[in-house]
Gaussian input, Z-matrix of N, CA and C with variables (Angstrom, degrees):
# hf/3-21g

backbone

0 1
 N
 C     1     B1
 C     2     B2     1     A1
 N     3     B3     2     A2     1     D1
 C     4     B4     3     A3     2     D2
 C     5     B5     4     A4     3     D3
 N     6     B6     5     A5     4     D4
 C     7     B7     6     A6     5     D5
 C     8     B8     7     A7     6     D6
 N     9     B9     8     A8     7     D7
 C    10    B10     9     A9     8     D8
 C    11    B11    10    A10     9     D9
 N    12    B12    11    A11    10    D10
 C    13    B13    12    A12    11    D11
 C    14    B14    13    A13    12    D12
 N    15    B15    14    A14    13    D13
 C    16    B16    15    A15    14    D14
 C    17    B17    16    A16    15    D15
 N    18    B18    17    A17    16    D16
 C    19    B19    18    A18    17    D17
 C    20    B20    19    A19    18    D18
 N    21    B21    20    A20    19    D19
 C    22    B22    21    A21    20    D20
 C    23    B23    22    A22    21    D21
 N    24    B24    23    A23    22    D22
 C    25    B25    24    A24    23    D23
 C    26    B26    25    A25    24    D24
 N    27    B27    26    A26    25    D25
 C    28    B28    27    A27    26    D26
 C    29    B29    28    A28    27    D27
 N    30    B30    29    A29    28    D28
 C    31    B31    30    A30    29    D29
 C    32    B32    31    A31    30    D30
 N    33    B33    32    A32    31    D31
 C    34    B34    33    A33    32    D32
 C    35    B35    34    A34    33    D33
 N    36    B36    35    A35    34    D34
 C    37    B37    36    A36    35    D35
 C    38    B38    37    A37    36    D36
 N    39    B39    38    A38    37    D37
 C    40    B40    39    A39    38    D38
 C    41    B41    40    A40    39    D39
 N    42    B42    41    A41    40    D40
 C    43    B43    42    A42    41    D41
 C    44    B44    43    A43    42    D42
 N    45    B45    44    A44    43    D43
 C    46    B46    45    A45    44    D44
 C    47    B47    46    A46    45    D45
 N    48    B48    47    A47    46    D46
 C    49    B49    48    A48    47    D47
 C    50    B50    49    A49    48    D48
 N    51    B51    50    A50    49    D49
 C    52    B52    51    A51    50    D50
 C    53    B53    52    A52    51    D51
 N    54    B54    53    A53    52    D52
 C    55    B55    54    A54    53    D53
 C    56    B56    55    A55    54    D54
 N    57    B57    56    A56    55    D55
 C    58    B58    57    A57    56    D56
 C    59    B59    58    A58    57    D57
 N    60    B60    59    A59    58    D58
 C    61    B61    60    A60    59    D59
 C    62    B62    61    A61    60    D60
 N    63    B63    62    A62    61    D61
 C    64    B64    63    A63    62    D62
 C    65    B65    64    A64    63    D63
 N    66    B66    65    A65    64    D64
 C    67    B67    66    A66    65    D65
 C    68    B68    67    A67    66    D66
 N    69    B69    68    A68    67    D67
 C    70    B70    69    A69    68    D68
 C    71    B71    70    A70    69    D69
 N    72    B72    71    A71    70    D70
 C    73    B73    72    A72    71    D71
 C    74    B74    73    A73    72    D72
 N    75    B75    74    A74    73    D73
 C    76    B76    75    A75    74    D74
 C    77    B77    76    A76    75    D75
 N    78    B78    77    A77    76    D76
 C    79    B79    78    A78    77    D77
 C    80    B80    79    A79    78    D78
 N    81    B81    80    A80    79    D79
 C    82    B82    81    A81    80    D80
 C    83    B83    82    A82    81    D81
 N    84    B84    83    A83    82    D82
 C    85    B85    84    A84    83    D83
 C    86    B86    85    A85    84    D84
 N    87    B87    86    A86    85    D85
 C    88    B88    87    A87    86    D86
 C    89    B89    88    A88    87    D87
 N    90    B90    89    A89    88    D88
 C    91    B91    90    A90    89    D89
 C    92    B92    91    A91    90    D90
 N    93    B93    92    A92    91    D91
 C    94    B94    93    A93    92    D92
 C    95    B95    94    A94    93    D93
 N    96    B96    95    A95    94    D94
 C    97    B97    96    A96    95    D95
 C    98    B98    97    A97    96    D96
 N    99    B99    98    A98    97    D97
 C   100   B100    99    A99    98    D98
 C   101   B101   100   A100    99    D99
 N   102   B102   101   A101   100   D100
 C   103   B103   102   A102   101   D101
 C   104   B104   103   A103   102   D102
 N   105   B105   104   A104   103   D103
 C   106   B106   105   A105   104   D104
 C   107   B107   106   A106   105   D105
 N   108   B108   107   A107   106   D106
 C   109   B109   108   A108   107   D107
 C   110   B110   109   A109   108   D108
 N   111   B111   110   A110   109   D109
 C   112   B112   111   A111   110   D110
 C   113   B113   112   A112   111   D111
 N   114   B114   113   A113   112   D112
 C   115   B115   114   A114   113   D113
 C   116   B116   115   A115   114   D114
 N   117   B117   116   A116   115   D115
 C   118   B118   117   A117   116   D116
 C   119   B119   118   A118   117   D117
 N   120   B120   119   A119   118   D118
 C   121   B121   120   A120   119   D119
 C   122   B122   121   A121   120   D120
 N   123   B123   122   A122   121   D121
 C   124   B124   123   A123   122   D122
 C   125   B125   124   A124   123   D123
 N   126   B126   125   A125   124   D124
 C   127   B127   126   A126   125   D125
 C   128   B128   127   A127   126   D126
 N   129   B129   128   A128   127   D127
 C   130   B130   129   A129   128   D128
 C   131   B131   130   A130   129   D129
 N   132   B132   131   A131   130   D130
 C   133   B133   132   A132   131   D131
 C   134   B134   133   A133   132   D132
 N   135   B135   134   A134   133   D133
 C   136   B136   135   A135   134   D134
 C   137   B137   136   A136   135   D135
 N   138   B138   137   A137   136   D136
 C   139   B139   138   A138   137   D137
 C   140   B140   139   A139   138   D138
 N   141   B141   140   A140   139   D139
 C   142   B142   141   A141   140   D140
 C   143   B143   142   A142   141   D141
 N   144   B144   143   A143   142   D142
 C   145   B145   144   A144   143   D143
 C   146   B146   145   A145   144   D144
 N   147   B147   146   A146   145   D145
 C   148   B148   147   A147   146   D146
 C   149   B149   148   A148   147   D147
 N   150   B150   149   A149   148   D148
 C   151   B151   150   A150   149   D149
 C   152   B152   151   A151   150   D150
 N   153   B153   152   A152   151   D151
 C   154   B154   153   A153   152   D152
 C   155   B155   154   A154   153   D153
 N   156   B156   155   A155   154   D154
 C   157   B157   156   A156   155   D155
 C   158   B158   157   A157   156   D156
 N   159   B159   158   A158   157   D157
 C   160   B160   159   A159   158   D158
 C   161   B161   160   A160   159   D159
 N   162   B162   161   A161   160   D160
 C   163   B163   162   A162   161   D161
 C   164   B164   163   A163   162   D162
 N   165   B165   164   A164   163   D163
 C   166   B166   165   A165   164   D164
 C   167   B167   166   A166   165   D165
 N   168   B168   167   A167   166   D166
 C   169   B169   168   A168   167   D167
 C   170   B170   169   A169   168   D168
 N   171   B171   170   A170   169   D169
 C   172   B172   171   A171   170   D170
 C   173   B173   172   A172   171   D171
 N   174   B174   173   A173   172   D172
 C   175   B175   174   A174   173   D173
 C   176   B176   175   A175   174   D174
 N   177   B177   176   A176   175   D175
 C   178   B178   177   A177   176   D176
 C   179   B179   178   A178   177   D177
 N   180   B180   179   A179   178   D178
 C   181   B181   180   A180   179   D179
 C   182   B182   181   A181   180   D180
 N   183   B183   182   A182   181   D181
 C   184   B184   183   A183   182   D182
 C   185   B185   184   A184   183   D183
 N   186   B186   185   A185   184   D184
 C   187   B187   186   A186   185   D185
 C   188   B188   187   A187   186   D186
 N   189   B189   188   A188   187   D187
 C   190   B190   189   A189   188   D188
 C   191   B191   190   A190   189   D189
 N   192   B192   191   A191   190   D190
 C   193   B193   192   A192   191   D191
 C   194   B194   193   A193   192   D192
 N   195   B195   194   A194   193   D193
 C   196   B196   195   A195   194   D194
 C   197   B197   196   A196   195   D195
 N   198   B198   197   A197   196   D196
 C   199   B199   198   A198   197   D197
 C   200   B200   199   A199   198   D198

   B1=1.4422
   B2=1.5302
   B3=1.2656
   B4=1.4547
   B5=1.5224
   B6=1.3580
   B7=1.4618
   B8=1.5165
   B9=1.2917
   B10=1.4676
   B11=1.5132
   B12=1.3162
   B13=1.4524
   B14=1.5223
   B15=1.3020
   B16=1.4601
   B17=1.5267
   B18=1.3309
   B19=1.4582
   B20=1.5179
   B21=1.3115
   B22=1.4573
   B23=1.5278
   B24=1.3108
   B25=1.4626
   B26=1.5300
   B27=1.3313
   B28=1.4723
   B29=1.5253
   B30=1.3152
   B31=1.4703
   B32=1.5281
   B33=1.3128
   B34=1.4602
   B35=1.5319
   B36=1.3200
   B37=1.4661
   B38=1.5273
   B39=1.3190
   B40=1.4662
   B41=1.5269
   B42=1.3254
   B43=1.4685
   B44=1.5198
   B45=1.3143
   B46=1.4620
   B47=1.5279
   B48=1.3029
   B49=1.4640
   B50=1.5270
   B51=1.3268
   B52=1.4601
   B53=1.5319
   B54=1.3183
   B55=1.4676
   B56=1.5253
   B57=1.3138
   B58=1.4752
   B59=1.5217
   B60=1.3128
   B61=1.4599
   B62=1.5180
   B63=1.3266
   B64=1.4607
   B65=1.5232
   B66=1.3271
   B67=1.4634
   B68=1.5285
   B69=1.3102
   B70=1.4649
   B71=1.5214
   B72=1.3090
   B73=1.4674
   B74=1.5302
   B75=1.3388
   B76=1.4575
   B77=1.5241
   B78=1.3180
   B79=1.4685
   B80=1.5202
   B81=1.3163
   B82=1.4677
   B83=1.5280
   B84=1.3219
   B85=1.4651
   B86=1.5244
   B87=1.3304
   B88=1.4568
   B89=1.5327
   B90=1.3207
   B91=1.4699
   B92=1.5302
   B93=1.3144
   B94=1.4626
   B95=1.5307
   B96=1.3270
   B97=1.4795
   B98=1.5235
   B99=1.3298
   B100=1.4648
   B101=1.5272
   B102=1.3217
   B103=1.4616
   B104=1.5319
   B105=1.3185
   B106=1.4686
   B107=1.5272
   B108=1.3492
   B109=1.4630
   B110=1.5160
   B111=1.3227
   B112=1.4700
   B113=1.5291
   B114=1.3222
   B115=1.4660
   B116=1.5256
   B117=1.3338
   B118=1.4691
   B119=1.5219
   B120=1.3358
   B121=1.4727
   B122=1.5258
   B123=1.3246
   B124=1.4688
   B125=1.5168
   B126=1.3324
   B127=1.4663
   B128=1.5243
   B129=1.3297
   B130=1.4671
   B131=1.5206
   B132=1.3164
   B133=1.4662
   B134=1.5274
   B135=1.3194
   B136=1.4683
   B137=1.5265
   B138=1.3285
   B139=1.4643
   B140=1.5217
   B141=1.3107
   B142=1.4729
   B143=1.5235
   B144=1.3093
   B145=1.4556
   B146=1.5161
   B147=1.3171
   B148=1.4676
   B149=1.5263
   B150=1.3114
   B151=1.4562
   B152=1.5290
   B153=1.3211
   B154=1.4541
   B155=1.5144
   B156=1.3320
   B157=1.4538
   B158=1.5188
   B159=1.3103
   B160=1.4615
   B161=1.5282
   B162=1.3456
   B163=1.4487
   B164=1.5264
   B165=1.3125
   B166=1.4611
   B167=1.5283
   B168=1.3140
   B169=1.4569
   B170=1.5278
   B171=1.3083
   B172=1.4642
   B173=1.5341
   B174=1.3374
   B175=1.4662
   B176=1.5280
   B177=1.3275
   B178=1.4555
   B179=1.5365
   B180=1.3144
   B181=1.4664
   B182=1.5304
   B183=1.3275
   B184=1.4608
   B185=1.5328
   B186=1.3235
   B187=1.4656
   B188=1.5216
   B189=1.3209
   B190=1.4593
   B191=1.5200
   B192=1.3349
   B193=1.4672
   B194=1.5214
   B195=1.3300
   B196=1.4746
   B197=1.5242
   B198=1.3360
   B199=1.4588
   B200=1.4713
   A1=107.60
   A2=115.04
   A3=120.91
   A4=108.51
   A5=115.66
   A6=119.31
   A7=109.44
   A8=114.70
   A9=120.44
   A10=108.61
   A11=114.90
   A12=119.50
   A13=108.01
   A14=117.31
   A15=121.46
   A16=108.63
   A17=115.34
   A18=120.76
   A19=109.76
   A20=115.12
   A21=121.32
   A22=107.26
   A23=117.09
   A24=122.34
   A25=112.11
   A26=116.33
   A27=120.17
   A28=111.16
   A29=116.01
   A30=120.88
   A31=110.55
   A32=116.34
   A33=120.95
   A34=111.13
   A35=117.37
   A36=120.99
   A37=111.39
   A38=117.04
   A39=119.93
   A40=110.87
   A41=116.32
   A42=120.03
   A43=110.35
   A44=117.00
   A45=120.66
   A46=110.23
   A47=117.28
   A48=121.33
   A49=110.85
   A50=117.12
   A51=121.19
   A52=113.09
   A53=116.07
   A54=119.76
   A55=112.46
   A56=116.58
   A57=121.83
   A58=112.41
   A59=116.52
   A60=120.76
   A61=108.18
   A62=115.68
   A63=119.74
   A64=113.20
   A65=116.58
   A66=119.30
   A67=111.02
   A68=114.45
   A69=119.90
   A70=109.81
   A71=116.59
   A72=121.05
   A73=110.27
   A74=117.21
   A75=120.61
   A76=111.05
   A77=117.00
   A78=121.33
   A79=110.02
   A80=116.80
   A81=120.78
   A82=111.52
   A83=117.21
   A84=119.57
   A85=111.06
   A86=116.33
   A87=120.84
   A88=110.54
   A89=116.12
   A90=120.76
   A91=110.96
   A92=117.05
   A93=120.13
   A94=111.28
   A95=116.41
   A96=119.18
   A97=110.93
   A98=116.02
   A99=120.41
   A100=111.02
   A101=117.68
   A102=121.39
   A103=110.55
   A104=116.46
   A105=120.89
   A106=110.42
   A107=116.96
   A108=120.94
   A109=111.37
   A110=116.26
   A111=121.03
   A112=111.20
   A113=117.19
   A114=120.38
   A115=111.33
   A116=117.34
   A117=119.85
   A118=110.46
   A119=115.68
   A120=119.37
   A121=110.14
   A122=117.48
   A123=120.97
   A124=110.88
   A125=116.52
   A126=120.34
   A127=111.11
   A128=116.86
   A129=120.68
   A130=110.58
   A131=116.75
   A132=120.63
   A133=110.29
   A134=117.23
   A135=120.61
   A136=111.38
   A137=116.05
   A138=120.73
   A139=113.07
   A140=117.37
   A141=121.28
   A142=110.78
   A143=114.81
   A144=120.63
   A145=114.65
   A146=117.61
   A147=120.66
   A148=112.75
   A149=116.57
   A150=120.21
   A151=108.48
   A152=115.96
   A153=120.00
   A154=108.77
   A155=114.94
   A156=119.65
   A157=109.00
   A158=115.58
   A159=121.24
   A160=108.39
   A161=116.09
   A162=121.90
   A163=107.84
   A164=115.13
   A165=118.64
   A166=109.69
   A167=115.28
   A168=120.31
   A169=110.22
   A170=116.54
   A171=121.33
   A172=110.86
   A173=116.61
   A174=120.99
   A175=110.67
   A176=116.73
   A177=121.08
   A178=110.98
   A179=116.60
   A180=120.81
   A181=110.74
   A182=116.90
   A183=120.22
   A184=110.37
   A185=117.68
   A186=121.10
   A187=111.10
   A188=117.39
   A189=121.18
   A190=111.62
   A191=116.52
   A192=121.27
   A193=111.59
   A194=116.27
   A195=120.12
   A196=112.03
   A197=116.36
   A198=121.21
   A199=112.05
   D1=134.49
   D2=-179.89
   D3=-102.39
   D4=136.38
   D5=178.03
   D6=-157.30
   D7=160.05
   D8=175.20
   D9=-108.88
   D10=138.07
   D11=-177.97
   D12=-148.91
   D13=143.44
   D14=177.44
   D15=-97.52
   D16=124.01
   D17=-178.35
   D18=-127.01
   D19=157.79
   D20=174.47
   D21=-68.94
   D22=113.58
   D23=-175.55
   D24=-58.27
   D25=-46.06
   D26=-178.66
   D27=-62.49
   D28=-40.79
   D29=179.45
   D30=-62.69
   D31=-46.24
   D32=179.98
   D33=-65.35
   D34=-42.89
   D35=179.43
   D36=-64.26
   D37=-40.02
   D38=178.27
   D39=-65.64
   D40=-42.94
   D41=178.21
   D42=-62.21
   D43=-40.29
   D44=179.40
   D45=-65.63
   D46=-41.27
   D47=179.16
   D48=-65.92
   D49=-45.93
   D50=-176.99
   D51=-67.34
   D52=-32.25
   D53=-177.32
   D54=-94.64
   D55=-8.66
   D56=-177.54
   D57=59.12
   D58=27.82
   D59=176.32
   D60=-77.39
   D61=144.23
   D62=-176.40
   D63=-81.10
   D64=-29.41
   D65=-176.57
   D66=-126.70
   D67=158.66
   D68=176.82
   D69=-65.00
   D70=-35.75
   D71=178.30
   D72=-58.58
   D73=-45.16
   D74=178.77
   D75=-61.29
   D76=-40.22
   D77=179.43
   D78=-62.71
   D79=-47.13
   D80=-177.86
   D81=-66.41
   D82=-42.18
   D83=179.11
   D84=-65.08
   D85=-40.97
   D86=177.66
   D87=-62.45
   D88=-42.68
   D89=179.53
   D90=-63.99
   D91=-40.67
   D92=178.90
   D93=-66.42
   D94=-41.56
   D95=177.03
   D96=-61.03
   D97=-42.94
   D98=-179.85
   D99=-64.71
   D100=-40.90
   D101=178.14
   D102=-62.47
   D103=-44.29
   D104=179.02
   D105=-62.66
   D106=-45.51
   D107=178.48
   D108=-59.48
   D109=-43.37
   D110=-179.64
   D111=-63.61
   D112=-44.97
   D113=-178.97
   D114=-67.26
   D115=-38.15
   D116=177.90
   D117=-64.67
   D118=-39.46
   D119=178.33
   D120=-64.48
   D121=-43.33
   D122=178.05
   D123=-59.35
   D124=-42.88
   D125=178.54
   D126=-64.16
   D127=-40.24
   D128=179.50
   D129=-63.79
   D130=-39.72
   D131=179.96
   D132=-64.84
   D133=-36.75
   D134=178.53
   D135=-60.45
   D136=-31.60
   D137=-176.56
   D138=-96.45
   D139=-1.37
   D140=-177.14
   D141=-57.06
   D142=128.28
   D143=178.11
   D144=78.24
   D145=3.49
   D146=-176.98
   D147=-107.62
   D148=-3.86
   D149=-177.53
   D150=-112.56
   D151=127.14
   D152=177.82
   D153=-86.75
   D154=130.52
   D155=179.72
   D156=-122.10
   D157=137.44
   D158=178.61
   D159=-96.49
   D160=63.31
   D161=-178.38
   D162=-148.37
   D163=142.60
   D164=179.45
   D165=-86.95
   D166=163.57
   D167=177.80
   D168=-61.00
   D169=-39.74
   D170=179.50
   D171=-61.40
   D172=-43.58
   D173=178.83
   D174=-65.43
   D175=-39.84
   D176=179.56
   D177=-63.59
   D178=-44.79
   D179=179.41
   D180=-63.35
   D181=-37.70
   D182=178.07
   D183=-65.78
   D184=-40.08
   D185=177.46
   D186=-63.12
   D187=-39.52
   D188=178.23
   D189=-63.52
   D190=-39.65
   D191=-179.32
   D192=-65.83
   D193=-40.58
   D194=-176.02
   D195=-83.02
   D196=-17.30
   D197=176.34
   D198=68.02

């Protein structure tokens, strides 16, 4: 998707330098992925211990191993 957006140049340049990304697009996509991951984790923490699961720890560990 193509779009125009105004960003703080120094902020973008610093992010590009710190992440060693070659393009601004890579920096922005990486930042968006990280934001999504962070928000999903926050949501998961809110629900921790509130969901009943009919699965044993042994079954859960086996599912993690097999992916």
